[in-house]
Every structure is written in structure tokens, then in C-alpha cells.
N, C-alpha and C positions, 0 to 999 in steps of 0.2 A: 290095777284098779284105776278108774277114771277119777280125776281130781280137778278142781278149778285152779287155774294159773293166771297170773296177771303179767303182762309183758310191756316193755317199752323198747323202742328201736329208734336210734338216732343215726343220721348219716347226711350225705350230700349228693346232689345230682350232678349232671354233666357240666353245668356252668358254675359249679361251686355253691349253689343255693342249698341251704340246710333244710332238713326235714325232721319231723318227730312223729312217730306213730305210737299208739298204745291201745290196749284192750284186754279183754278177758277171754280165755278159751277153757274148755273142759275136755280133757283127754288123758291118755296114759302119759306118764312122765317121759318116756322115750319119744313121744310124739309132740312134745311141747314146742321144740324148736321149729319143726315143720309147720305146725299150726300157727305159730307166731309169724313166720315168714309169709305164709299164705295170706293171713289177715293184713300184714304190712303191705304186701303187693296190692291187695284189693283197695286199701286206703289210698295208696299212692296213685293208682290208675283211675280211681273214681273221685278224686279231688277231696278226700276226707282227711288227708294228712295235714298236720300243722306245719306250715312253712315259715322259715326264718324271716322272709321278707313279705309282708302282707301284700296281696294282690299279684305276687310273682309266683308262678308255678314252679314245679321242680321236675325237669325232664331227665329221663334216664340216659345212659346207664347210671344206676344208683350205687353208691359206695357206702356200705354200712360201717359205721364207726363204733357203735356201742349197742349192746343187746343186754337187757336184764329180764330174766324170767324168774318169777317167784311164786311159790305155792300160796294160795289164799287160804287163810285159816277157816275151817268149817265150824 
């Protein structure tokens, strides 16, 4: 059954700059990780991620340090 999930991903880029992404996805439980990673990649490559140093981008390769995925109450 498809359910809403909220995710946050934190990590750093090639030069040590940190990033944070977050969002909501609706999917089957077993697909939540992949959906969160796809949205994280989109945010990183389209400049929508939050970076630790304002005005400084975050180039890959990316090292993911923390992932939280939680079901949103309906």
C-alpha cells in the first residue's frame, strides 16, 4: 500500500562542503529508500539542496552520512 514518507539526508561533497536535503514522497514502504535517494540527487544537481556554506555549491562525488525516513501520519 502506498503511504506518505518524509525524509532527510545529510552528507558532504568532494571538497568537504556539507549538504542537507529533505522532502516528502508517496510510495510503497520498500521503495521509500530509492525514492528518497532519487529526490536527493535531483535536489543536489538542480541547486535545491541546503549547503553548509552559503554561496558555496557542493560538488560530487557525494558521501551520505545520515538518512532518516519516517512515515507521515495520515
